[in-house]
C-alpha positions in Angstrom: -20.6 -11.5 -28.5 -21.0 -10.1 -25.1 -17.5 -11.1 -24.0 -15.9 -9.1 -27.0 -18.2 -6.2 -26.3 -17.0 -6.2 -22.6 -13.4 -6.1 -23.6 -14.1 -3.2 -26.0 -15.8 -1.2 -23.3 -12.9 -1.8 -20.9 -10.4 -0.6 -23.5 -12.6 2.5 -24.2 -12.8 3.3 -20.5 -9.0 2.9 -20.1 -8.4 5.3 -23.0 -10.8 7.8 -21.6 -9.1 7.6 -18.1 -5.7 8.1 -19.7 -6.9 11.2 -21.5 -8.4 12.6 -18.3 -5.2 11.9 -16.5 -3.3 13.8 -19.2 -5.5 16.8 -18.6 -4.9 16.6 -14.8 -1.1 16.6 -15.4 -1.3 19.8 -17.5 -3.6 21.5 -15.0 -1.4 20.5 -12.1 1.7 21.9 -13.7 -0.1 25.2 -14.5 -1.2 25.6 -10.9 2.4 24.9 -9.6 3.9 27.4 -12.0 1.4 30.0 -10.8 2.5 29.2 -7.3 6.2 30.0 -8.2 7.7 26.7 -9.4 9.3 27.5 -12.8 9.0 24.0 -14.0 5.6 23.2 -12.4 6.9 19.9 -11.1 6.7 20.3 -7.4 3.7 21.0 -5.1 0.4 19.5 -4.1 -2.3 18.7 -6.6 -4.9 21.5 -6.8 -8.0 21.2 -4.6 -10.1 21.5 -7.7 -9.0 18.1 -9.1 -11.7 16.3 -7.3 -14.4 18.5 -9.0 -13.7 17.3 -12.5 -11.6 14.1 -12.2 -14.1 11.2 -11.9 -12.9 7.6 -12.0 -14.8 5.4 -14.4 -13.5 2.3 -12.7 -15.8 -0.1 -10.9 -19.0 1.5 -9.6 -20.7 -0.3 -6.9 
C-alpha cells in the first residue's frame, strides 16, 4: 500500500541521513586534528561541509 511504502521511504531517508552525518563527524575531527587539536573534538565545522552535506528532509 501507499502508506507502507511512505513509511519505508522515510526509514530509508533516515538511514541515509545518519550515514551522511557519520561521514561529517569523521571529516570534522580530521579537520580539527590538522588545525592542532590532538583529539579533534574542538573547533568549528569545516566550511566545506555545506558542499557535500545535503539534507534530504522536506523539500518544498
